[in-house]
N, C-alpha and C positions, 0 to 999 in steps of 0.2 A: 333353491336351497341358499340360504345364506352361506357367504364363502369369507368369513372374516377371520377362521378361527382356524390355524394350521398348525398340527402335531408333527415331528420330526424324530426320528433314530437315526442310527448309524448302525448299519450292519457289521458283521465282525470282519469285512474286507474293507470298511472305508465309504463304501455306498450309503448316501442317504436316501431313506426311506421316508416319505411324506405324505399325508393324509388330510382331507380338510374334515373337521369336526362339527356335530351336529346336535343340539339339543341339551338336554340334562337329566341327570338319574344315573344308574349302573352303568358301566362301559360295555357298550358293544363293538368289536373290532368284525367289518364285513369285509370279505376278500373276494374280489371279481373273478369274472371267468377270462375267455379266451377273446380278442377281439375288442378290448374294450379296456380304461380305465377304472379307479373306485368310483370317481363322478359319474361316469356313463353310465354304468351299470347299477349302481344304486339310487339314481336320482329321485327314481318315481316311489321306491320304499322305505327311503330314510325320512321324509315328511310323517311317512305314518307311524312312527316310532318314537319321532324326538321329543313327544312330550312325557315319554317315559324313561327314554335311554339316552345317555352320551354316545353317540353313534359316530363312529372312527372309521373312514372310508380312506385306507392306505391304496395305494398303487404301486405294484412291484416294480422292480427296478426296470428302467427304461421308459416307463409309462408316466403319464398325469406330472404330477409334481415331484415325483421321485427322481433321482439321480440315474445315468446308464451305468452299466461296467460291461467287459465282453463276457462275463459267465453268464449266461441265464437259465442255465441248468435248475431242475426242480429243487435238488440240494440248495444252491444259492437263493432261490426265492424263500423255501421253508425258514432259510436260516434270517433271511430280511423280515418275515412276519413276523417270527419269533423275537426277534429284538425290539420291532414296534411294539409288539403286547408287552414284552417285558418292560420296557419305557414308560408305560403308562403307569405304572405303581401301585397299583389295585388289582381285587378280581376284576375278571374279565370272560364277558361271554363272545364267543367265536362262532363265526357265520360263513360258509364258503359256497360260493353259484360254480357247479362244472368244474371247470381244471381249476379254480380256487378252492373248490372242494375237496379236491385231491390234495391240496397243500394241509388243510387243516387238523387233521389228525395227528399229522407228525408233528405240528407244532404246538397240539394239546399235550403230546409227549413230551416235548422239549420245555415250553415256557413254565415259568414260576406259578402264574396266576389264571391259566383258564379253569372256569367253574362249569362251564358247558359249551357243548360243539352240536351246530345244525348245519349237515349240508344239503344242499339242496341239487339232487340228480349230481352228486361229485364221480369226477372221472376216475375209474379205476381200469386202468390196462392189463391188470391182470385177470379181468372178466371177459377181456375181448377174446370172442372166436376168431379162428383165422379167416373166415370168410369176411369177416368185419371190418378186420384189420387190414386186410388185402384192399377192400374198398376205400378204407380212409387211407390209405397210403398212396393208393391212385389218384385221391383227390389232393392230397398235397401236393403231387406232382405236377397235377393241372394248375393248380392256384400257383405255383413256383412259377410253372410257364407263362401263365396268364400274366400274372404279377409282373414279370420279367421283360413283357411286351407292353409297359406303363398301362396296364388294366387294371390297377388295385383294387378299385372300388367292385370290379367284374368278379376278382377271386375272392373280393371279401363276400358278395353273395352267393358264391358258389360255396362256402363254409356255411353260412347262414342256413342254405337250402340242406344241407346234412344235418343242423343241430333244432331249426326251428319245426314248427309245424305250419300250416297254410296261413293261418290267421296270423301267426307271429311273423311269419316272413312277409308278408304283404304289409305289415306294419311297421316293420325296419327297413324295409327296403325303402318304401316311401319318405322314409327320413333322411333328406340327403345329408345332414349335420351327421347322423348316427353313421350313416354309410361313408363319409369322408374320415370321420375315426376310424372305423374298424379298418379302411385302405390304409391309413396312416401307419396301424400297427401291424400291417402285413409281415414286412420283412420278419419282424421281430416275433411274432406268433410262428412262422414256418420255422425260426432255430426254434424256439420252444418245443412244439410239436416233433422235430427230427428228434432232439434230445430224446424225447420221451419214447417214441418208438424205437430205436436204436442203443437206447442203455441198456448194459447188462448188470445187474446187481440189485441192492434192496431198494425199493421205492417208497415215496412216503403212504404209500398206499398198500404195501407189502403185508400180509398176514402176519410177520413177527413187530410190527408197527402196529398196525389196529389192535392186537392183541393187550398193548400196555395203554391204551387210551383207559384212565380210570376214572372219567368224568360222564357225567347222562350225557346221549348224543341223541339229537332227532335227525332222522334219515327223510326228507323229502321228496315225492315223485309225483309228476302229474298225470292224470288218466288220458291225455291227449298227448304225451311224449313219442315223437317220431320214430326215434330209435330204439328197437330192442333192448340194444348194447346199454342205453341208461338205466332202465329197470333190473338189466343183469347187475350193473354197479352198484345198485342199491342193494340188491340181495346180497352180493357176495361180501360187502361191508357190515351188513345188518350181522351175517354168518361170524365175521371175525370181531368185530369190535363188541367188548362184554357187557355194555348196559347200552344198547340202540334200541329205539322204536321207530318203527317203520308208520309214515301215515301218506297216503294218498290225498292229493288234492282233484276233486272233480272238475272237469272242463279245463284244465292247464296244460301247457306243454313245459318242455326243456328251459323257456325262458319267461316262466310266470314271474318271477322278480322284478322282471324290467316291463312286461306289459299287462301283468295280472297282480298289482303288487297286493292289492287289499288280500286277498287269500293265503298270500305269504306271511303278510304283518302278523294276521289275526295268531296262524300257529306259532310265530317268533315269540310274542308277546306271552299266548298262554305257559310258550314250556320255558323259558326264563323267568318268567316271575311264579312258577312252580318250581324251579331248579334253586331258587334264593331262600325258600321256605325250610326251616329245621326238619330234619327227617323226622 
């Protein structure tokens, strides 16, 4: 992707949030998931959209081109993306993958110009059952232990094995650059994961927040997603967002925007172009 355009915004605590800009047309802001930044999660998808949309791919604090800050809470990251969206100065479509999908609902409530939202298997901690939460917590503890022994790439592989199906895992772990980037973000990811697990109080996917989303929402899920939790996340969001549509993509998994972007791009083009049409 061309890397000559960068958009920058300042969050309310002074943190600079930046992302590359590609293409031309109505703005789309794409919010990455865990173990990644804007460029790495969306690098395969954006070229399929750039002839129709201006694609903004910000990185949350501490990643990519964005500045760092000690506060990496979900609340801070929601404020970051809200500031970034508002700084564009025109109506914006919003896309979130996995952990980024967790943030975009709250951003849609707060930002002035969001017109439609897509969440690809957004993480919803309210939908997690006790057994899965226990396995997830144990996985975090193992990742922290392995990472603390200087084996960050191995810890990143451990997380990928939780989120990815067999084909996705084989592809991502064979890419040494992708694995090195995921390992680089391991300490930050662990901070963010623990904050989400231990946090008490309203979250970006609390039903009271989801009920306030007043724009069309498309929830995408893969038919080959390995974790039933991700399917439950989509179901939970669909139950609480007033105007939500769910679509399953045949043959795809949790990381389809990265490894099977054509299927996702087709859904985004159809949804956002329809959302722009007068009612």
